[in-house]
C-alpha positions in Angstrom: 27.9 12.9 -7.7 25.3 16.0 -7.3 27.3 19.2 -8.3 23.9 20.8 -6.4 24.6 22.4 -2.5 24.3 20.2 -0.3 22.1 22.3 2.3 19.7 22.1 -1.3 19.7 18.4 -1.9 19.3 18.0 2.5 16.1 20.3 1.9 14.7 18.4 -0.7 15.3 15.0 0.6 13.8 16.0 3.8 11.0 17.2 2.0 10.2 14.0 0.1 10.6 11.9 3.1 7.4 13.4 4.3 5.5 11.6 1.9 6.6 8.5 3.9 6.9 9.3 7.1 3.0 10.9 7.4 1.3 8.6 4.9 2.5 5.3 6.4 4.9 5.5 9.3 4.6 1.8 10.3 5.2 0.5 6.7 8.3 2.5 6.0 10.0 2.4 9.3 10.3 -1.4 9.2 11.4 -0.9 5.5 14.2 1.9 6.3 15.4 -1.1 9.5 15.7 -3.8 7.7 17.3 -2.3 3.8 20.9 -2.8 5.6 19.8 -6.6 4.0 19.4 -6.8 0.5 17.0 -9.6 1.0 15.3 -10.5 4.2 12.7 -12.8 6.1 10.2 -10.8 8.5 7.3 -14.6 9.1 6.0 -15.5 5.9 7.3 -12.2 3.8 10.6 -11.7 2.1 11.5 -8.7 2.0 13.9 -7.5 -1.8 15.5 -4.6 -1.1 18.7 -5.4 -3.0 19.0 -4.2 -6.6 19.6 -7.0 -8.4 17.8 -9.4 -6.2 14.9 -6.9 -6.7 15.9 -7.8 -10.8 15.9 -11.3 -10.0 12.7 -11.9 -8.7 10.4 -9.7 -11.3 12.7 -11.9 -14.1 13.2 -15.7 -12.8 10.9 -16.1 -10.0 7.3 -17.6 -11.2 5.0 -15.0 -9.6 1.2 -15.6 -9.0 -0.8 -12.7 -10.5 -3.6 -13.6 -8.3 -2.9 -14.3 -5.0 -4.5 -12.1 -2.1 -2.3 -9.0 -1.1 -0.8 -8.2 -4.8 -2.0 -6.4 -7.5 -3.7 -8.7 -9.0 -5.8 -10.0 -6.4 -7.4 -6.6 -5.8 -8.2 -6.0 -8.8 -10.3 -9.8 -9.2 -12.1 -9.2 -5.6 -13.0 -5.7 -7.1 -14.6 -7.1 -10.2 -15.6 -10.3 -11.6 -14.6 -9.8 -14.6 -10.7 -10.3 -16.5 -8.3 -8.0 -16.2 -5.0 -7.3 -17.3 -3.4 -8.3 -14.0 -5.1 -11.9 -13.5 -4.7 -13.0 -17.3 -1.9 -16.3 -17.8 -0.4 -17.3 -21.1 -1.5 -16.1 -24.1 -4.2 -14.0 -23.2 -1.9 -11.5 -20.8 0.9 -11.0 -23.5 -1.7 -10.2 -26.0 -3.5 -7.8 -23.6 0.0 -6.6 -22.6 0.7 -6.1 -26.2 -2.0 -4.2 -26.8 -2.0 -2.0 -24.0 1.9 -1.6 -24.9 0.5 0.0 -28.3 -1.4 2.2 -27.1 1.1 4.0 -25.1 4.1 3.2 -27.5 5.5 5.9 -29.2 2.9 6.8 -31.5 0.0 6.8 -28.9 2.4 9.5 -26.8 2.2 11.7 -29.1 -1.4 11.6 -30.1 -2.4 11.7 -26.3 0.1 15.1 -26.0 -1.9 17.6 -26.8 -4.7 16.4 -23.6 -2.0 16.8 -21.1 -0.4 20.3 -23.0 -3.5 22.3 -22.6 -3.9 21.4 -18.9 -0.3 23.0 -18.6 -0.6 25.9 -20.5 -4.3 26.7 -18.9 -3.5 25.5 -15.2 0.4 27.1 -15.0 -1.1 30.5 -17.0 -1.3 32.1 -13.5 2.0 31.7 -12.7 3.1 34.3 -15.1 1.1 36.9 -13.4 2.4 36.4 -9.9 -0.5 33.9 -8.6 0.1 30.8 -6.7 -1.0 27.9 -8.6 -0.9 24.2 -6.7 -0.2 21.5 -8.9 -1.7 18.5 -7.2 -5.4 19.5 -8.8 -3.4 20.2 -11.9 -2.0 16.7 -11.7 -5.1 15.1 -11.2 -6.9 16.9 -13.9 -3.6 16.0 -16.4 -4.2 11.9 -15.7 -7.9 12.2 -15.9 -8.1 13.8 -19.3 -5.1 11.7 -20.3 -6.9 8.2 -19.3 -10.6 9.5 -21.0 -8.3 10.3 -24.2 -6.4 6.8 -24.1 -9.6 4.6 -23.3 -12.2 7.2 -25.9 -14.1 7.5 -22.2 -17.1 9.7 -21.6 -16.5 10.9 -18.1 -15.0 14.0 -16.6 -11.2 14.1 -16.3 -11.4 15.1 -12.5 -14.8 12.8 -11.9 -12.0 10.3 -13.3 -9.4 11.3 -10.8 -11.1 11.0 -7.6 -12.8 7.8 -8.7 -9.2 6.2 -9.3 -8.1 7.8 -5.9 -10.9 6.6 -4.1 -10.5 2.9 -5.4 -6.9 2.5 -4.9 -6.9 4.0 -1.6 -10.1 1.7 -0.2 -7.9 -0.9 -1.9 -4.9 -0.3 0.2 -7.0 -0.1 2.9 -7.9 -3.1 3.3 -4.3 -4.5 3.0 -3.0 -2.5 6.0 -3.7 -2.9 9.8 -5.9 -0.8 11.1 -9.3 -0.5 13.1 -12.1 -0.8 10.9 -14.8 -3.5 11.0 -13.4 -6.5 8.2 -14.6 -6.0 4.4 -15.4 -2.3 4.7 -12.6 -1.2 2.8 -13.2 -3.9 0.5 -16.9 -2.4 0.0 -15.5 1.0 -0.6 -13.1 -0.4 -3.3 -15.5 -1.8 -4.8 -18.2 1.0 -4.7 -15.2 3.0 -6.4 -14.4 0.8 -8.8 -18.5 0.8 -9.6 -18.5 4.3 -10.1 -15.2 4.4 -12.2 -16.6 2.0 -14.8 -19.6 4.2 -15.1 -17.3 7.0 -15.8 -15.1 5.3 -18.2 -17.8 4.0 -20.4 -16.9 4.2 -23.7 -17.7 7.3 -26.3 -18.3 4.2 -29.2 -18.1 0.5 -29.2 -15.0 -1.0 -27.1 -13.6 -4.1 -26.6 -11.8 -3.8 -23.8 -13.5 -4.8 -20.5 -14.2 -2.4 -18.2 -12.8 -3.8 -15.3 -9.6 -3.7 -17.5 -10.3 0.0 -18.2 -11.1 0.9 -14.6 -7.6 -1.0 -13.6 -5.8 1.2 -16.6 -7.3 4.2 -15.0 -6.4 3.7 -11.4 -2.5 2.8 -12.7 -1.9 5.7 -14.6 -4.3 8.4 -12.0 -2.2 7.3 -9.1 1.1 7.2 -10.0 0.7 10.5 -12.6 -1.0 12.5 -9.2 1.8 11.3 -6.7 4.9 11.5 -9.1 4.4 14.8 -10.8 3.5 17.3 -7.5 6.8 15.4 -5.9 9.1 16.0 -8.9 8.1 19.6 -9.0 8.9 19.9 -5.2 12.6 18.3 -5.9 13.5 20.9 -8.4 12.2 23.7 -6.6 14.3 22.4 -3.2 17.1 21.1 -4.9 18.0 23.7 -7.0 17.4 21.7 -10.5 15.4 24.1 -12.4 18.1 24.7 -14.9 18.7 21.6 -15.8 15.0 21.4 -16.5 15.2 24.0 -18.8 18.3 22.6 -20.6 16.4 20.4 -23.7 19.6 18.3 -23.5 19.5 17.6 -19.7 15.7 17.2 -19.3 15.4 13.6 -21.1 18.3 12.4 -18.0 16.5 14.5 -14.9 13.3 12.8 -16.2 14.4 9.4 -15.7 16.5 10.8 -12.4 13.5 12.4 -10.5 11.3 9.1 -11.5 14.0 6.9 -10.1 14.2 8.9 -6.9 10.4 9.4 -6.9 9.4 5.5 -7.1 5.9 6.8 -7.6 5.1 3.0 -6.7 7.7 2.1 -4.4 7.4 -0.9 -3.7 5.1 -3.6 -5.4 3.5 -6.7 -3.6 3.6 -10.0 -4.7 3.5 -13.4 -4.2 5.7 -16.7 -5.6 4.3 -19.2 -7.2 6.9 -21.9 -6.4 10.0 -23.2 -4.8 12.9 -20.8 -5.3 15.8 -19.4 -3.7 16.6 -15.5 -3.8 20.2 -14.3 -3.0 21.0 -16.9 -0.5 17.2 -16.3 1.0 15.0 -19.6 0.1 11.7 -18.5 -1.1 8.6 -20.8 -0.9 5.9 -21.6 -2.8 3.1 -19.0 -0.7 5.8 -16.4 0.2 5.0 -12.9 0.1 7.4 -11.1 -1.6 7.9 -7.3 -0.6 9.8 -5.7 -3.9 10.9 -2.3 -2.0 11.3 -0.4 -5.7 12.7 2.8 -4.4 15.3 1.2 -2.7 16.4 -1.2 -5.7 16.4 2.1 -7.7 19.1 3.7 -4.9 16.4 6.1 -4.6 17.5 6.6 -0.5 20.9 6.9 -1.3 21.8 8.2 -5.1 19.9 12.3 -5.4 18.9 13.1 -8.9 21.4 14.2 -11.2 21.0 14.7 -14.9 25.0 15.2 -15.4 25.4 11.8 -13.8 22.7 9.8 -13.8 22.3 6.3 -13.0 22.7 4.2 -15.2 19.4 3.4 -17.4 18.8 -0.5 -15.9 18.8 0.8 -12.4 16.7 4.0 -13.0 14.1 1.6 -14.9 13.5 -0.8 -11.9 10.9 1.9 -10.6 9.0 0.5 -13.4 9.7 -3.4 -12.9 11.8 -5.3 -15.0 11.1 -7.8 -18.0 7.8 -9.6 -18.7 6.7 -7.8 -15.3 7.5 -3.8 -16.5 5.0 -1.1 -17.0 3.7 -0.2 -20.1 2.9 2.9 -19.2 7.2 4.3 -18.5 6.8 6.1 -22.1 3.4 7.9 -20.8 4.7 8.8 -17.5 8.4 9.9 -18.9 6.3 12.5 -21.7 3.9 14.3 -19.2 7.1 14.5 -16.3 9.1 15.9 -19.2 6.2 18.3 -20.3 5.5 19.3 -17.1 8.9 20.4 -16.2 9.7 22.4 -19.4 6.5 24.5 -18.9 7.2 24.9 -15.3 11.5 25.3 -15.6 11.1 29.3 -16.9 9.1 30.4 -14.0 11.9 29.0 -11.3 8.8 28.6 -8.5 9.6 27.9 -5.2 7.5 25.8 -2.8 5.1 27.8 -0.5 2.6 25.2 0.8 3.3 21.4 0.9 0.7 19.0 2.7 0.7 15.3 3.1 -1.9 13.1 1.3 -2.3 10.7 4.5 -5.4 8.7 2.6 -3.9 7.9 -0.7 -2.9 4.8 -2.3 0.5 6.5 -3.1 3.0 8.3 -1.0 2.1 11.9 -2.0 1.0 15.6 -1.5 -2.5 16.4 -1.1 -1.5 20.4 -1.7 1.2 21.4 -3.2 1.4 25.2 -3.8 4.3 26.5 -5.9 4.9 30.4 -6.9 7.3 31.6 -9.7 10.4 32.9 -8.1 10.8 35.2 -11.6 8.5 35.9 -14.7 9.4 33.8 -17.5 11.5 36.8 -20.4 8.6 38.0 -23.2 8.7 36.6 -26.7 10.2 39.1 -28.3 13.6 38.9 -25.7 14.0 35.8 -25.9 
């Protein structure tokens, strides 16, 4: 149990809850109402909240990677090319290995100077007492990282904007709303085309444009959702002492990612009949895997001194062959962001929810330093 004041934790939780209740209120009301059941069926959909059933759904049930309403299905609709998400067998495994190599320890260290430059430049005004909006910072950081990762030629902020537009439009096409059929899909295709143009390689690259675009969409949207929310948690829950401690910060990073769950639910489709904690699953059933609940984000607040088991915290990045290859990159970026913010002990002075984003997050998260960092000679 965390040693933070209960009022601080309550304040942090209330603020963070707004990114759900104000962006997708009906969807998250349904998820909250059904979470007392580890697994429950709603029509043709199976909602999976429990920790073990969530893990089993990703590791023991064959999944249809290209079904409508899934990540892979959206990727296939937006491009005729093969992607990371609609490959099968050896092709899928080979592509994932290549991506994992680029995002491994050596790859992350190669990319680290890119986002550190953005942090140094964007956070410098805090030392002078000026306010800083962390959302544009996160966008540039994500876009610059993607540009370096893919050796692309586009402007970092343009890459981030196109990736956000593609994801938001794709999500809208699978949510209820008063729009002509197919308009969101057309908008998503147009945004994806813009993104693929921005991701044109500086030199000959074998990676297909659709795969480059989907990597950019995943990296940008999770980063822009995660970094400002993590900073808000640290400010509201008084976690800056943990963020400033080199020994505690890695655990805090893991805890914040667990509680934030940047991709709070994973839509999947079962490829064959199965049983999930006593609930029959039929081939073709939609599986709504709620990462946020499986990782206990709704119950257990972040605490670096008493972290959740690693196997539980890891669930926000999936499990088994469906684990996200960008987990190391996400942790490194958040670690460096917290380390850069901690000396300022910033407080949130303005926060607006992004109601149109694909993932729950802030449209504006402005912070102000509560104190000036110690000068070099006094350290």
